[in-house]
C-alpha positions in Angstrom: 155.5 87.9 117.4 152.9 87.0 119.0 152.3 90.8 119.8 151.9 91.3 116.1 149.7 88.6 115.4 147.5 89.8 118.4 147.0 93.3 116.6 146.7 92.1 113.1 143.4 89.4 114.0 142.2 92.8 116.0 142.6 94.9 113.0 140.9 92.4 110.9 138.4 91.7 113.0 137.6 95.3 113.4 137.5 95.6 109.9 135.3 92.7 109.2 132.5 93.6 111.5 132.2 97.6 110.0 129.0 97.7 108.2 128.8 100.0 105.5 124.9 101.3 105.3 125.2 102.5 101.7 125.1 98.8 101.1 122.5 97.5 103.2 120.8 94.6 101.7 117.9 94.4 104.3 116.3 98.1 102.8 113.9 97.9 99.7 111.7 99.9 98.6 108.0 99.0 97.0 105.0 100.0 96.1 102.4 99.7 98.8 98.5 99.5 98.1 96.4 102.5 99.7 93.5 100.8 101.4 91.6 104.0 103.1 91.9 107.3 102.3 90.1 110.3 104.7 89.6 114.2 102.9 88.0 116.9 103.0 85.2 117.7 100.5 86.3 121.5 99.5 89.7 123.4 99.8 90.6 127.1 98.5 92.9 128.0 96.6 96.4 128.8 98.0 95.6 126.7 101.5 96.7 123.3 102.3 94.5 120.7 101.4 95.4 117.6 104.1 94.4 113.7 103.2 94.9 110.8 105.8 96.2 108.2 103.8 95.8 104.2 105.1 98.2 101.6 103.7 99.7 98.2 104.4 102.8 97.2 105.1 104.0 92.9 104.9 105.7 93.0 108.4 107.2 95.2 111.1 109.9 96.7 109.1 107.5 98.7 106.6 107.1 102.5 106.8 106.4 105.4 104.1 108.9 106.4 102.2 107.4 108.7 99.8 104.4 109.1 97.0 104.6 109.1 93.5 102.5 111.0 91.4 101.7 111.4 88.0 99.0 114.8 86.6 96.9 115.0 83.7 95.3 118.5 84.5 92.8 118.3 87.8 93.5 114.0 88.0 96.3 112.7 89.8 97.5 109.5 90.6 99.0 109.0 93.4 101.0 105.9 94.8 102.4 105.0 97.9 106.3 104.1 98.1 107.0 102.0 101.7 110.6 101.3 102.7 111.3 98.1 104.1 114.4 98.5 106.9 116.1 95.6 108.6 117.1 92.1 108.4 114.7 90.6 111.0 111.3 92.0 110.8 107.8 90.6 112.1 106.0 88.8 110.2 103.0 91.0 110.8 101.1 92.7 108.8 100.3 96.6 109.9 98.7 99.6 108.5 100.5 102.9 108.6 98.7 106.1 107.9 100.4 109.5 106.7 99.5 112.3 105.3 99.3 113.7 101.7 98.9 117.4 101.1 98.2 119.3 97.8 98.2 122.9 97.6 95.9 123.8 94.8 97.0 127.1 92.8 93.9 127.3 90.8 90.0 126.8 91.6 87.9 123.8 89.8 87.0 120.8 90.7 90.6 117.9 91.4 90.7 113.9 91.4 92.6 112.4 93.3 93.3 108.4 92.4 94.6 106.4 95.1 96.6 102.8 93.7 94.7 100.3 96.1 95.7 97.6 93.8 97.1 96.3 90.4 94.4 97.8 88.8 92.0 99.5 91.2 92.0 103.1 92.9 90.3 104.8 95.9 88.9 107.9 94.1 88.7 111.4 95.9 86.7 114.5 94.4 87.6 117.3 95.6 85.6 121.1 94.6 88.4 124.3 95.7 87.4 127.5 95.1 
């Protein structure tokens, strides 16, 4: 009988310690504000234009997740989505730099508006030939 309880106890302990990452309550996604963009002034049709985008995260668990874009003709409004993963994080604000890449299919003047505040943007203009 004692052996039965020991096996049952080990089984219950194992099941309770099994963590399912799909239900991780320590992962969130948030919009992060951009604080700097480094971009060229010109580009060429069919060639990648790379822009270095710097944004702040609120703690050491923050990282880049994705860009969210809205397009209206040659204007793009871009937001950075940050991912916070982990339950124990150092409460130190950090700046992360990632690359936003755009490949124009038509020549013209393009405007990229990176969200830098509630109603504020860093605007980059690029002439594509």
